[in-house]
C-alpha positions as CSV (number, residue, x, y, z in Angstrom):
1,M,98.4,-10.6,159.5
2,K,99.5,-7.7,157.4
3,Y,97.1,-5.3,158.3
4,I,98.1,-5.5,161.9
5,A,101.7,-5.8,161.4
6,T,101.0,-2.3,160.3
7,L,99.1,-0.7,162.3
8,F,101.3,-2.2,164.5
9,W,104.0,0.0,163.1
10,G,101.7,2.9,162.5
11,F,101.6,3.3,166.4
12,C,105.3,3.1,167.5
13,L,106.9,5.1,165.0
14,G,103.4,7.3,166.0
15,Q,104.7,7.5,169.5
16,V,108.4,8.1,168.8
17,V,107.8,10.7,166.1
18,N,105.8,12.7,168.5
19,Y,109.0,12.2,171.9
20,I,111.4,13.3,169.9
21,G,109.5,16.0,168.0
22,G,107.7,17.1,171.0
23,S,111.7,17.4,172.4
24,L,113.2,19.5,170.3
25,T,110.0,21.6,170.1
26,G,110.7,22.1,173.9
27,G,106.8,21.2,173.3
28,S,104.9,18.1,175.6
29,F,104.7,14.7,175.0
30,S,100.8,13.2,174.9
31,F,99.8,9.5,174.3
32,T,97.0,10.1,173.0
33,T,97.2,11.9,170.1
34,A,101.1,9.8,169.1
35,T,98.4,7.5,169.2
36,V,95.9,8.7,167.7
37,I,98.2,10.2,164.6
38,G,100.0,6.7,164.3
39,L,97.2,5.0,163.7
40,L,95.5,6.9,161.3
41,S,98.5,7.2,159.1
42,G,98.9,3.0,159.5
43,V,95.5,2.9,157.8
44,L,96.6,5.4,155.5
45,V,98.8,3.1,154.4
46,I,96.8,0.6,154.5
47,L,94.9,2.6,151.8
48,L,96.5,3.4,149.7
49,S,98.6,0.2,149.1
50,N,94.8,-1.2,148.4
51,A,94.4,1.8,146.1
52,V,97.4,1.2,143.8
53,P,96.8,-1.3,141.3
54,K,99.2,-4.1,141.4
55,P,100.8,-5.3,137.8
56,S,100.5,-8.8,136.9
57,Q,103.3,-11.5,135.9
58,D,103.4,-10.4,132.3
59,G,104.6,-7.1,133.3
60,H,100.9,-5.1,132.4
61,Q,98.5,-3.7,134.3
62,S,94.7,-4.7,134.7
């Protein structure tokens, strides 16, 4: 479920960033580009969170 939530928020934030960025630079809004960038960012966050070792309960990394 946490992966779905991450992808959902990646999609939403990708849309917002693309819309605001396009408005500030005078460009146009592209739904497809925003969706691809948002979802790829979400996948990157998921991969990075799985790659970082988590500390054990006693404070040492395993």
